[in-house]
NUTOR-650175 format. One record per residue (C-alpha): x, y, z negated; residue in one letter. Coordinates in steps of 0.5 Angstrom, whole numbers, padded with zeros to 4 digits, always signed. Layout:
<pts>
XYZA ...
</pts>
This chain:
<pts>
-0112-0089-0018M -0107-0086-0013T -0100-0086-0016A -0097-0079-0016K -0091-0077-0011R -0084-0075-0014I -0081-0070-0010P -0075-0072-0006A -0070-0067-0010S -0072-0070-0016V -0072-0077-0014R -0064-0076-0012G -0063-0072-0018A -0065-0078-0022T -0061-0083-0018L -0055-0079-0019L -0056-0079-0027L -0057-0086-0027A -0051-0087-0023F -0047-0083-0027L -0050-0086-0033S -0047-0093-0031V -0041-0091-0029A -0040-0088-0036C -0042-0095-0039G -0049-0093-0041E -0056-0095-0038S -0063-0093-0040A -0063-0097-0046T -0056-0096-0048G -0048-0098-0046P -0047-0104-0041V -0042-0109-0041D -0037-0108-0035P -0038-0112-0029P -0034-0119-0030E -0028-0120-0026P -0029-0125-0020P -0027-0132-0021P -0020-0135-0020P -0020-0138-0013E -0021-0146-0014P -0015-0150-0014V -0014-0157-0012A -0014-0162-0018T -0011-0168-0015L -0006-0170-0010L -0010-0176-0009A -0016-0179-0012P -0016-0187-0013C -0021-0189-0008Q -0022-0196-0005G -0017-0199-0009G -0011-0194-0007T -0009-0187-0008A -0004-0184-0003R -0002-0192-0001G -0001-0194-0008F -0005-0199-0011P -0010-0197-0017C -0016-0198-0021E -0019-0192-0025G -0013-0188-0025V -0012-0182-0020D -0005-0179-0018L -0005-0172-0020V +0002-0170-0018G +0009-0174-0015W +0016-0172-0015L +0021-0176-0012L +0028-0177-0015P +0031-0173-0010R +0026-0167-0012E +0027-0167-0019L +0034-0164-0019R +0035-0159-0013P +0042-0159-0011G +0044-0166-0014R +0044-0173-0011M +0038-0177-0013A +0040-0182-0018T +0035-0187-0021S +0030-0185-0027L +0029-0189-0034N +0026-0186-0040D +0021-0180-0040I +0018-0176-0046W +0014-0169-0046G +0014-0163-0050W +0008-0157-0050T +0011-0150-0051D +0007-0148-0057P +0007-0141-0055Q +0005-0141-0048T +0002-0148-0048G +0006-0150-0042V +0007-0158-0041E +0013-0160-0039Y +0016-0167-0037A +0023-0169-0040L +0025-0174-0035V +0031-0179-0036G +0036-0180-0030H +0043-0184-0030F +0047-0178-0030D +0042-0173-0034G +0036-0170-0036L +0031-0166-0032S +0025-0162-0034I +0019-0161-0030V +0014-0155-0031D +0007-0158-0031L +0003-0152-0031S +0001-0153-0024N +0000-0161-0024P -0001-0162-0017V +0006-0159-0015E +0010-0161-0021P +0016-0156-0021R +0023-0158-0024P +0026-0152-0028V +0032-0155-0031A +0037-0160-0031F +0042-0162-0037M +0048-0167-0035P +0050-0173-0039S +0055-0172-0044A +0059-0177-0040F +0058-0181-0034S +0052-0185-0031E +0049-0190-0035T +0043-0194-0034L +0040-0192-0041W +0038-0185-0043R +0032-0184-0048D +0030-0177-0051M +0025-0175-0056K +0023-0168-0059V +0023-0165-0066Y +0021-0157-0067A +0022-0155-0060D +0029-0159-0059H +0030-0165-0055V +0035-0170-0057Y +0038-0174-0052V +0042-0181-0053V +0045-0185-0048S +0048-0192-0048E +0055-0190-0046I +0061-0189-0051T +0063-0182-0053G +0056-0179-0051H +0053-0178-0058G +0046-0174-0059I +0045-0168-0054Q +0041-0163-0057V +0038-0158-0053L +0033-0152-0055D +0027-0152-0051L +0025-0145-0052T +0031-0143-0047R +0026-0145-0042L +0022-0139-0043R +0028-0135-0040E +0029-0138-0034L +0026-0135-0027T +0029-0141-0023E +0032-0148-0023F +0038-0148-0028T +0043-0153-0030E +0043-0152-0038L +0049-0155-0043S +0047-0158-0049A +0046-0153-0055D +0050-0158-0060A +0052-0165-0060R +0051-0170-0066Y +0058-0175-0066R +0057-0179-0072N +0054-0184-0067V +0057-0186-0060S +0053-0190-0055A +0046-0191-0057V +0040-0195-0054H +0034-0191-0057N +0032-0186-0061L +0026-0185-0065A +0023-0179-0069I +0018-0178-0074N +0016-0171-0073E +0012-0171-0080E +0018-0172-0084T +0024-0169-0079G +0028-0175-0079F +0031-0179-0073A +0033-0186-0072Y +0038-0188-0067A +0038-0195-0066V +0042-0200-0062G +0049-0196-0063S +0055-0199-0061N +0062-0197-0059S +0064-0192-0065G +0061-0188-0070G +0057-0191-0076E +0053-0196-0072T +0049-0199-0078C +0050-0206-0075G +0046-0203-0069G +0040-0202-0074G +0037-0196-0076L +0042-0190-0076H +0038-0185-0080M +0039-0177-0079I +0036-0171-0082D +0034-0166-0077L +0031-0161-0082S +0036-0156-0079D +0035-0158-0072P +0041-0156-0068K +0046-0159-0074N +0043-0166-0075P +0046-0170-0081T +0047-0177-0083F +0042-0179-0088A +0044-0187-0088G +0043-0194-0085C +0038-0200-0085H +0039-0206-0082A +0036-0213-0083E +0041-0218-0083A +0039-0225-0080G +0035-0221-0074T +0038-0219-0067G +0042-0224-0063W +0048-0223-0067H +0045-0223-0074G +0047-0216-0075T +0040-0213-0076G +0040-0210-0069Y +0034-0206-0067T +0032-0205-0060H +0027-0200-0061D +0023-0197-0067V +0017-0193-0069Q +0017-0189-0076C +0011-0186-0079V +0008-0184-0085V +0003-0190-0087Y -0004-0189-0087R -0006-0196-0086G -0011-0201-0090P -0005-0203-0094D -0006-0199-0100A +0000-0201-0103E +0004-0197-0098H +0000-0191-0097A +0004-0185-0096G +0011-0188-0095R +0015-0187-0089E +0015-0194-0085I +0019-0196-0079C +0017-0202-0075V +0023-0205-0071G +0023-0209-0065S +0030-0213-0067N +0030-0218-0061E +0029-0224-0065T +0024-0221-0070A +0019-0215-0072V +0022-0212-0078V +0018-0208-0082V +0022-0203-0087S +0020-0198-0092D +0025-0192-0091V +0022-0187-0096T +0028-0187-0100D +0034-0186-0095K +0039-0188-0100A +0035-0194-0102N +0031-0197-0096P +0028-0204-0096T +0025-0209-0092T +0018-0211-0093L +0017-0217-0088S +0020-0220-0082T +0016-0224-0077A +0017-0228-0070S +0014-0233-0066Y +0016-0240-0063A +0017-0238-0056D +0020-0231-0057H +0025-0229-0051D +0027-0221-0053Y +0023-0217-0058I +0023-0211-0054H +0019-0205-0057Q +0012-0204-0059G +0007-0199-0062W +0002-0198-0068L -0005-0197-0067S -0007-0190-0069E -0010-0193-0076D -0004-0197-0077H -0008-0203-0077R -0005-0206-0071Y +0002-0207-0068F +0002-0208-0060Y +0009-0211-0058Q +0012-0213-0051N +0017-0218-0050D +0022-0216-0044E +0025-0223-0043G +0019-0228-0043D +0016-0227-0036E +0023-0227-0033R +0025-0234-0036N +0018-0237-0035N +0016-0238-0042R +0009-0235-0040V +0006-0235-0033S +0003-0227-0034R +0005-0221-0037T +0004-0222-0044R +0003-0217-0050M +0003-0219-0057L -0002-0216-0062V +0000-0216-0070W -0005-0215-0075D -0001-0211-0080M -0007-0211-0086V -0001-0213-0090D +0005-0210-0089L +0009-0215-0093D +0006-0221-0088D +0004-0219-0081P +0000-0224-0077V +0000-0225-0070L -0007-0225-0068V -0007-0226-0060T -0003-0226-0054E -0006-0222-0048H -0004-0224-0041L -0004-0219-0036G -0006-0220-0028P +0001-0221-0026T +0007-0224-0028G +0011-0217-0028A +0016-0216-0033I +0013-0211-0038D +0017-0205-0042H +0015-0200-0046N +0008-0199-0049I +0005-0193-0052Y -0002-0192-0056V -0006-0186-0055H -0013-0186-0058E -0017-0193-0056D -0012-0193-0050V -0005-0197-0049I -0001-0194-0043Y +0004-0200-0041H +0009-0200-0036S +0010-0206-0033N +0016-0205-0028Y +0014-0207-0021T +0007-0207-0023F +0007-0200-0025G +0003-0198-0031V -0003-0202-0034R -0008-0199-0038I -0012-0203-0043L -0018-0201-0047D -0017-0203-0055I -0024-0200-0058S -0024-0207-0060N -0017-0207-0063P -0015-0214-0063A -0018-0216-0056N -0015-0211-0051P -0019-0211-0045V -0016-0209-0038E -0018-0202-0036R -0014-0200-0030G -0007-0199-0027F -0003-0195-0022F +0002-0199-0018D +0008-0195-0017T +0012-0200-0013V +0007-0202-0008P +0011-0208-0005D +0013-0210-0012H +0017-0216-0013D +0014-0219-0020D +0021-0221-0023Q +0025-0215-0022T +0027-0209-0027F +0025-0204-0022G +0019-0200-0022G +0016-0196-0028S +0020-0195-0034W +0016-0191-0039S +0010-0187-0040T +0008-0181-0044Y +0001-0180-0046P +0000-0174-0051W -0001-0168-0047F -0007-0164-0049E -0009-0163-0042S -0011-0171-0041G -0005-0172-0036L +0000-0177-0037F +0006-0178-0034V +0010-0184-0032A +0017-0185-0029T +0019-0191-0024S +0026-0192-0023R +0027-0191-0015D +0020-0188-0014E +0020-0182-0018G +0016-0178-0023L +0008-0179-0023F +0003-0175-0026V -0003-0179-0027L -0010-0178-0030R -0015-0183-0033L -0022-0183-0029Q -0028-0182-0034Q 
</pts>
């Protein structure tokens, strides 16, 4: 059978009608979707992968280098100073992740929306002069900054002000809490809205260096809520707390379920306290070990069953041959039990520990950041590392101070004293 020939004029009219139909969003079978926009241009996801044991000259295993800023790059127009602690904030409105980086003389704020090229956006100077220690935590989109310098108090900065910035800006604090003076560290329980200044001295209500409890329900107007210090702990027996974590307890000890529990590292002992009633806080237990040197800091597993603790002095003072992390079983908060001591691959002095999911992020000064797998929580296993000081001396306090591992992007950030801000990612 021979196909019927359609005249050219008819074919042309048919094509024109088809074109007009598509242009108007219709087809022979109904409306059609507009064409998809072209995909964005690909962007780099890493500054340097960890391959063959290095990333841009930094020894590593299982940890990629995403981005890196030297101390001098963190605050344009100012002299470089060494770094200390670090924390993070994610803007709930824009989703932008920020690193909050402590310096000897203030706080840098770094936009991580393009993590390969971290962008400093603001700097808040110290309330007073330079000091080695600075610590910061976040509650209700405000950062609270302490420093171990007389008269500093607690600076309060509203982080939503970052949305207004179009260029690098020096910011002043929105408020300052003055019931404390020099403070070593600060913990915040974001679930209850209370802060805990620890290691206070040189004026104000020091609480013996223990827990100075602060109500943050009005974020720019913190108010004093009470003290708690366990006499007999700390080098001077005043209850001095070097660092602390406070949580609404959801662990296996049913007796204390739903209570606000703090686990303090008090130089000579681990101290577990119930601070639910700020007017009547109580100590549940204290625990120590024979060869302690300086019980410095620690963090609970996410199920609140185990507490992972570092001792900042035991390596330097030859109490152990390699970096030691202690694992406490907290199944009974009234009687913590030391279940194991994990020794690391070098003799570096260890510093802050944080836990996210089944991973420990452990700053080890001159060895950088160690990563430990705790899927078997009582038996940590080395998973990887990123050495921020390639020519390290194992027994000094340079190098990695701390990490922040809770960004939704899966990135984590670390400070290294003279080497800068590192944006890192675990290899899967």
